[in-house]
PAKE-414856 format. One line per field, with one value per residue (C-alpha): x, y, z; residue in one letter. Coordinates in steps of 0.5 Angstrom, whole numbers, plus 500, padded with zeros to 3 digits. Layout:
PAKE-414856
x	[X / ...] $
y	[Y / ...] $
z	[Z / ...] $
res	[A / ...] $
END
This chain:
PAKE-414856
x	[520 / 515 / 516 / 511 / 511 / 506 / 502 / 507 / 504 / 506 / 505 / 512 / 510 / 504 / 507 / 513 / 508 / 504 / 511 / 512 / 505 / 502 / 499 / 491 / 491 / 497 / 502 / 507 / 513 / 519 / 519 / 527 / 531 / 535 / 539 / 539 / 543 / 547 / 548 / 541 / 543 / 543 / 537 / 533 / 527 / 528 / 523 / 519 / 518 / 512 / 515 / 512 / 517 / 519 / 519 / 520 / 528 / 527 / 522 / 526 / 532 / 529 / 525 / 531 / 533 / 526 / 524 / 530 / 527 / 521 / 516 / 521 / 519 / 515 / 507 / 508 / 515 / 514 / 516 / 514 / 516 / 515 / 519 / 516 / 519 / 515 / 511 / 515 / 522 / 527 / 527 / 532 / 537 / 537 / 544 / 541 / 535 / 539 / 543 / 536 / 534 / 541 / 540 / 533 / 536 / 542 / 538 / 532 / 537 / 535 / 541 / 547 / 552 / 557 / 553 / 550 / 551 / 549 / 543 / 536 / 535 / 532 / 530 / 528 / 524 / 523 / 517 / 515 / 519 / 518 / 518 / 521 / 519 / 523 / 521 / 525 / 524 / 524 / 529 / 537 / 541 / 546 / 540 / 540 / 534 / 531 / 529 / 524 / 524 / 522 / 523 / 518 / 522 / 528 / 525 / 523 / 530 / 533 / 528 / 530 / 537 / 536 / 532 / 539 / 543 / 539 / 536 / 529 / 523 / 524 / 519 / 518 / 521 / 517 / 516 / 512 / 506 / 501 / 495 / 494 / 490 / 484 / 485 / 481 / 478 / 476 / 473 / 469 / 466 / 464 / 461 / 457 / 455 / 452 / 458 / 460 / 467 / 471 / 471 / 478 / 477 / 471 / 475 / 481 / 477 / 473 / 479 / 483 / 477 / 476 / 484 / 484 / 478 / 480 / 484 / 486 / 486 / 479 / 476 / 479 / 475 / 469 / 468 / 470 / 464 / 459 / 461 / 459 / 466 / 467 / 474 / 478 / 484 / 491 / 494 / 501 / 503 / 507 / 502 / 495 / 491 / 496 / 493 / 499 / 495 / 488 / 484 / 477 / 472 / 465 / 459 / 456 / 463 / 465 / 469 / 467 / 468 / 463 / 468 / 469 / 474 / 479 / 484 / 490 / 491 / 498 / 494 / 490 / 495 / 502 / 501 / 494 / 498 / 497 / 505 / 504 / 497 / 499 / 504 / 499 / 496 / 503 / 503 / 498 / 493 / 489 / 482 / 476 / 474 / 467 / 464 / 457 / 452 / 455 / 462 / 460 / 458 / 465 / 467 / 469 / 472 / 477 / 478 / 479 / 484 / 488 / 489 / 491 / 496 / 499 / 499 / 503 / 508 / 509 / 510 / 516 / 519 / 518 / 524 / 528 / 527 / 522 / 523 / 520 / 513 / 512 / 508 / 504 / 503 / 501 / 496 / 493 / 490 / 486 / 483 / 481 / 478 / 474 / 471 / 469 / 466 / 462 / 459 / 457 / 460 / 462 / 466 / 470 / 471 / 474 / 479 / 481 / 482 / 487 / 490 / 492 / 498 / 501 / 500 / 504 / 511 / 515 / 516 / 510 / 514 / 511 / 513 / 516 / 510 / 510 / 506 / 502 / 501 / 498 / 493 / 491 / 489 / 486 / 481 / 480 / 477 / 473 / 470 / 468 / 465 / 461 / 460 / 453 / 451 / 452 / 446 / 449 / 452 / 454 / 456 / 460 / 464 / 466 / 471 / 474 / 474 / 478 / 483 / 484 / 485 / 490 / 493 / 493 / 497 / 502 / 503 / 504 / 509 / 513 / 513 / 515 / 521 / 522 / 522 / 516 / 512 / 507 / 505 / 505 / 501 / 496 / 496 / 495 / 489 / 486 / 486 / 483 / 477 / 477 / 477 / 471 / 467 / 468 / 467 / 460 / 457 / 450 / 447 / 441 / 434 / 437 / 441 / 448 / 453 / 457 / 464 / 469 / 473 / 480 / 480 / 480 / 472 / 468 / 464 / 458 / 453 / 456 / 456 / 449 / 450 / 457 / 454 / 448 / 454 / 458 / 453 / 447 / 444 / 444 / 438 / 441 / 441 / 439 / 432 / 429 / 427 / 431 / 427 / 426 / 432 / 437 / 441 / 448 / 449 / 450 / 446 / 441 / 434 / 429 / 424 / 418 / 418 / 415 / 408 / 408 / 404 / 397 / 396 / 394 / 388 / 389 / 390 / 389] $
y	[710 / 714 / 716 / 718 / 722 / 720 / 724 / 725 / 721 / 719 / 711 / 709 / 702 / 701 / 703 / 698 / 692 / 694 / 694 / 687 / 684 / 681 / 687 / 688 / 683 / 678 / 682 / 683 / 677 / 677 / 683 / 685 / 692 / 693 / 700 / 704 / 709 / 703 / 696 / 693 / 686 / 689 / 692 / 687 / 685 / 678 / 673 / 671 / 664 / 663 / 665 / 673 / 679 / 683 / 690 / 693 / 694 / 697 / 702 / 704 / 705 / 709 / 713 / 715 / 722 / 724 / 722 / 725 / 732 / 731 / 737 / 740 / 734 / 734 / 732 / 728 / 726 / 719 / 721 / 715 / 715 / 709 / 709 / 704 / 702 / 702 / 696 / 692 / 694 / 689 / 687 / 691 / 687 / 689 / 693 / 697 / 699 / 700 / 705 / 708 / 709 / 712 / 717 / 719 / 720 / 724 / 729 / 730 / 732 / 728 / 724 / 726 / 722 / 722 / 724 / 717 / 719 / 726 / 726 / 722 / 715 / 711 / 704 / 702 / 696 / 692 / 687 / 686 / 686 / 693 / 698 / 700 / 704 / 709 / 710 / 716 / 720 / 727 / 728 / 729 / 725 / 731 / 735 / 740 / 742 / 737 / 741 / 738 / 744 / 741 / 734 / 732 / 735 / 732 / 725 / 726 / 728 / 721 / 717 / 720 / 719 / 712 / 711 / 713 / 709 / 703 / 704 / 704 / 707 / 714 / 719 / 726 / 731 / 735 / 742 / 745 / 747 / 742 / 745 / 744 / 738 / 738 / 733 / 727 / 731 / 737 / 732 / 728 / 734 / 737 / 730 / 731 / 738 / 736 / 740 / 737 / 739 / 741 / 749 / 750 / 748 / 752 / 758 / 757 / 757 / 763 / 767 / 765 / 767 / 774 / 775 / 774 / 778 / 784 / 790 / 793 / 790 / 794 / 791 / 784 / 784 / 787 / 781 / 776 / 779 / 779 / 771 / 770 / 770 / 773 / 776 / 778 / 783 / 783 / 790 / 792 / 794 / 800 / 803 / 801 / 803 / 798 / 791 / 786 / 779 / 777 / 770 / 768 / 763 / 761 / 762 / 757 / 753 / 753 / 749 / 745 / 751 / 755 / 760 / 761 / 757 / 762 / 760 / 765 / 766 / 762 / 756 / 756 / 756 / 759 / 764 / 767 / 770 / 777 / 779 / 775 / 778 / 785 / 784 / 783 / 790 / 793 / 795 / 800 / 795 / 796 / 798 / 794 / 798 / 801 / 796 / 797 / 792 / 790 / 789 / 785 / 780 / 779 / 778 / 771 / 771 / 777 / 772 / 766 / 770 / 772 / 765 / 763 / 768 / 766 / 759 / 760 / 765 / 759 / 754 / 758 / 760 / 753 / 751 / 758 / 760 / 756 / 761 / 767 / 763 / 763 / 769 / 767 / 760 / 763 / 768 / 762 / 759 / 766 / 766 / 759 / 760 / 766 / 763 / 757 / 762 / 766 / 760 / 757 / 750 / 745 / 741 / 747 / 749 / 742 / 743 / 750 / 747 / 742 / 747 / 751 / 747 / 747 / 755 / 756 / 758 / 754 / 756 / 760 / 765 / 771 / 771 / 777 / 780 / 779 / 782 / 775 / 774 / 781 / 780 / 774 / 777 / 783 / 778 / 775 / 782 / 783 / 776 / 777 / 784 / 783 / 775 / 776 / 781 / 777 / 773 / 766 / 762 / 756 / 757 / 763 / 761 / 754 / 757 / 760 / 753 / 750 / 755 / 754 / 747 / 748 / 753 / 748 / 743 / 749 / 749 / 742 / 742 / 748 / 744 / 737 / 742 / 744 / 737 / 738 / 732 / 733 / 740 / 737 / 732 / 737 / 741 / 735 / 733 / 740 / 740 / 733 / 736 / 742 / 738 / 733 / 739 / 742 / 735 / 734 / 740 / 740 / 739 / 742 / 740 / 740 / 733 / 732 / 731 / 725 / 727 / 727 / 721 / 724 / 727 / 726 / 726 / 722 / 716 / 717 / 715 / 720 / 726 / 729 / 728 / 732 / 737 / 739 / 739 / 744 / 749 / 748 / 755 / 754 / 754 / 748 / 744 / 737 / 735 / 743 / 746 / 752 / 758 / 761 / 765 / 762 / 757 / 760 / 762 / 756 / 751 / 746 / 749 / 747 / 742 / 740 / 734 / 728 / 726 / 720 / 714 / 714 / 709 / 702 / 699 / 693 / 686 / 679] $
z	[726 / 731 / 738 / 743 / 749 / 754 / 759 / 765 / 771 / 778 / 779 / 777 / 780 / 776 / 770 / 771 / 772 / 766 / 762 / 765 / 765 / 759 / 756 / 754 / 749 / 751 / 746 / 751 / 750 / 754 / 757 / 759 / 760 / 754 / 757 / 763 / 767 / 769 / 768 / 765 / 768 / 775 / 775 / 772 / 777 / 780 / 781 / 787 / 790 / 786 / 780 / 779 / 779 / 785 / 782 / 789 / 788 / 781 / 783 / 789 / 785 / 780 / 785 / 790 / 787 / 787 / 794 / 796 / 794 / 799 / 798 / 792 / 788 / 782 / 783 / 776 / 776 / 771 / 764 / 759 / 752 / 747 / 740 / 735 / 728 / 722 / 720 / 715 / 718 / 719 / 727 / 731 / 736 / 743 / 742 / 737 / 741 / 747 / 742 / 740 / 747 / 749 / 744 / 746 / 753 / 750 / 745 / 750 / 755 / 761 / 761 / 757 / 755 / 760 / 766 / 768 / 775 / 775 / 771 / 772 / 773 / 767 / 764 / 757 / 757 / 751 / 751 / 743 / 737 / 734 / 740 / 746 / 752 / 756 / 763 / 767 / 774 / 773 / 778 / 777 / 782 / 783 / 785 / 779 / 775 / 770 / 763 / 758 / 753 / 746 / 748 / 743 / 737 / 740 / 740 / 733 / 731 / 735 / 731 / 724 / 726 / 727 / 721 / 717 / 722 / 721 / 714 / 716 / 713 / 712 / 715 / 715 / 720 / 724 / 721 / 727 / 722 / 725 / 729 / 736 / 736 / 741 / 747 / 749 / 754 / 749 / 744 / 750 / 753 / 746 / 745 / 751 / 750 / 743 / 739 / 732 / 734 / 740 / 741 / 740 / 732 / 731 / 734 / 730 / 724 / 726 / 728 / 722 / 717 / 721 / 720 / 713 / 711 / 716 / 714 / 721 / 728 / 730 / 724 / 726 / 733 / 730 / 725 / 731 / 735 / 729 / 728 / 736 / 739 / 745 / 746 / 752 / 751 / 755 / 756 / 757 / 764 / 762 / 757 / 759 / 753 / 749 / 747 / 748 / 747 / 746 / 748 / 745 / 747 / 745 / 749 / 753 / 753 / 761 / 765 / 771 / 776 / 772 / 769 / 761 / 758 / 754 / 748 / 747 / 739 / 740 / 743 / 737 / 731 / 731 / 726 / 730 / 736 / 737 / 735 / 728 / 727 / 728 / 723 / 718 / 718 / 720 / 712 / 709 / 706 / 699 / 701 / 698 / 692 / 692 / 686 / 683 / 682 / 675 / 677 / 683 / 678 / 676 / 683 / 682 / 675 / 678 / 684 / 679 / 675 / 681 / 684 / 677 / 677 / 684 / 682 / 676 / 680 / 686 / 680 / 677 / 684 / 686 / 681 / 682 / 689 / 693 / 699 / 695 / 694 / 702 / 702 / 696 / 699 / 706 / 702 / 699 / 705 / 707 / 700 / 701 / 708 / 706 / 700 / 704 / 709 / 703 / 700 / 706 / 704 / 709 / 704 / 702 / 710 / 711 / 705 / 708 / 715 / 712 / 707 / 713 / 715 / 708 / 708 / 714 / 714 / 719 / 726 / 726 / 722 / 718 / 710 / 707 / 703 / 696 / 690 / 689 / 696 / 697 / 691 / 694 / 700 / 697 / 693 / 699 / 703 / 696 / 697 / 704 / 702 / 696 / 696 / 699 / 694 / 688 / 685 / 683 / 688 / 684 / 677 / 678 / 684 / 680 / 676 / 682 / 686 / 680 / 680 / 688 / 687 / 682 / 687 / 692 / 687 / 686 / 693 / 694 / 689 / 692 / 699 / 695 / 693 / 700 / 702 / 707 / 706 / 711 / 708 / 701 / 703 / 706 / 700 / 696 / 700 / 700 / 692 / 692 / 696 / 691 / 685 / 688 / 689 / 682 / 679 / 683 / 680 / 680 / 673 / 669 / 672 / 679 / 678 / 680 / 674 / 673 / 676 / 670 / 669 / 667 / 674 / 682 / 683 / 688 / 686 / 682 / 688 / 692 / 687 / 689 / 696 / 695 / 691 / 696 / 702 / 697 / 696 / 701 / 699 / 692 / 687 / 684 / 690 / 688 / 689 / 688 / 682 / 680 / 679 / 671 / 669 / 673 / 668 / 666 / 659 / 654 / 658 / 655 / 655 / 660 / 658 / 661 / 666 / 663 / 667 / 671 / 668 / 671 / 677 / 676 / 680 / 684 / 680 / 682] $
res	[M / I / G / K / I / C / P / R / G / Q / D / L / A / G / L / I / R / Y / L / Y / G / P / G / R / H / E / E / H / T / D / P / H / I / I / A / A / Y / R / D / P / H / E / L / E / P / G / R / R / P / G / G / G / R / D / F / R / R / L / T / G / L / L / R / W / P / H / D / A / L / G / S / Y / G / S / A / R / P / V / W / H / C / A / V / R / A / A / P / G / D / R / M / L / S / D / P / E / W / A / Q / I / A / R / D / V / M / H / R / T / G / L / S / P / R / G / E / D / D / E / A / V / R / W / I / A / V / R / H / G / P / D / H / I / H / L / V / A / M / L / A / R / Q / D / G / G / T / V / R / T / W / N / E / R / Y / R / V / R / D / A / C / L / A / A / E / R / R / Y / G / L / R / P / T / A / P / A / D / R / T / A / D / R / C / P / S / R / A / E / R / E / K / A / A / R / N / G / R / A / E / P / P / R / V / T / L / R / R / H / V / A / T / C / A / A / A / A / V / S / T / E / D / F / F / T / R / L / G / Q / A / G / V / Q / V / R / F / R / Y / S / T / Q / N / P / G / Q / V / T / G / Y / S / V / S / L / P / G / D / T / A / R / T / G / G / Q / V / W / F / G / G / G / K / L / A / A / D / L / S / W / P / R / L / S / R / R / W / A / A / P / Q / Q / P / V / P / D / W / T / A / G / E / R / Q / R / L / W / E / Y / A / A / Q / V / A / D / H / A / A / S / Q / I / R / A / W / S / V / T / S / P / D / A / A / A / D / A / A / W / A / A / G / D / A / L / R / V / T / A / A / A / L / G / S / R / V / L / R / Q / A / A / D / G / F / D / R / A / A / R / A / R / Y / G / R / I / P / A / P / S / P / A / G / N / R / L / R / H / A / A / R / I / I / S / A / Y / A / C / L / T / Q / D / K / T / F / A / P / L / L / L / I / I / R / L / A / A / L / A / E / A / V / A / D / L / R / E / A / Q / Q / R / T / H / Q / A / T / A / A / R / R / A / A / G / Q / L / R / A / V / S / H / A / R / P / G / P / G / G / T / A / A / T / P / A / R / D / G / P / G / L / P / E / T / N / A / A / R / Q / A / A / D / S / F / P / D / S / P / F / T / P / G / R / T / P / P / A / G / T / Y / P / P / G / S / P / P / R / R / S / P / R / R / P / P / P / A / R / G / P / T / R] $
END
């Protein structure tokens, strides 16, 4: 069962007319009130002489507390929530839906039980077999203040309780690890401006990548500037030199008034707020070693060993102590994001974006440091420092990608042990994308190898395209002839291409 709170509005009469109307596709059948702040039968709209509904009395009763406030009333006082059962669930009766509606109003605090004459005025309309609509005016009858703090989570709790009470299909509880989704206006604006994605998504990726690669706050802001991100600081009123917050923006992203559009770190993701970012560098950081040219070629092998060790630690902790693996899972997101940025891979970036949810701790908390997590973060900083100096960008990091896929699968097992379905699903999806990249590796002669049959890979027809998308800067990109000496050890010798047959002349 899913509950969705719609944006607040001000046209109560229009909303009620829609709920009692035929719907956009004639899907509204037998609309009627099943629950309300008072007897639903007394509130049911009457019929006009022509057969239509008269909503004036119902609208006036619902609006009365808000109209009594005059200028102190809210500009958008109409609260609207839709609750829908899952496909395949049994059809609930009107009394069962009425109990769900009262539970939603109680848990949100809009109309607690026993306060029908003091709380807000509301109705629940059912015009379909599998869902109801709750409509309320955000004005209490006793003149008190209406509080809607965490209303979406309270509606989610009511849906979970209804699933258990009536034996409906269970769904995952809200874990507060999802990214803040761009609004419809942001998506449409990005399309008008020719952007591939909304600025919020781009900024989240840049900030998370720079935070994973930085060793201090100064290094973090320097990397943001190098990435082309504009930064604005917020300073303490008591200590003018102390930074208490930051916001970021993309060049050219302006509002209608012409001003720059800024996003605070906490608006991008819970773990990107300034207090939580500062905790990353509160403890002394292990410096990046000064490697020689020969040692840099073993960069990917070293990072793969670190990822393999972290995966084994997470699998062990998922059985004995799931909470102890929180830091290693969080650091796995840093390693994957920095690897994607170093290789310039679109597919790896998508996997890192999806894995972010699986890596986060609940409620945006920062896990306690662990040896496995510290090693992963150290490997991420080394990749950020030296990846551009290595010669082979295809076969050398291939082992790391395979190890990162195993690491993502270990995190998925951890989240399943913690009964966090959304995070486990995100980790499984990221692991599948990483496996697809490794199975679609380019083969000798510039052609893509066929994905392995015993693992999750892409269809054969997409192998070449997947390899090209994964490593766009690689000398092994399909369609290009790799330079001499770039084949890895153990590859079959290069053969001269067969000459094409001579062109035939015109025939009758």
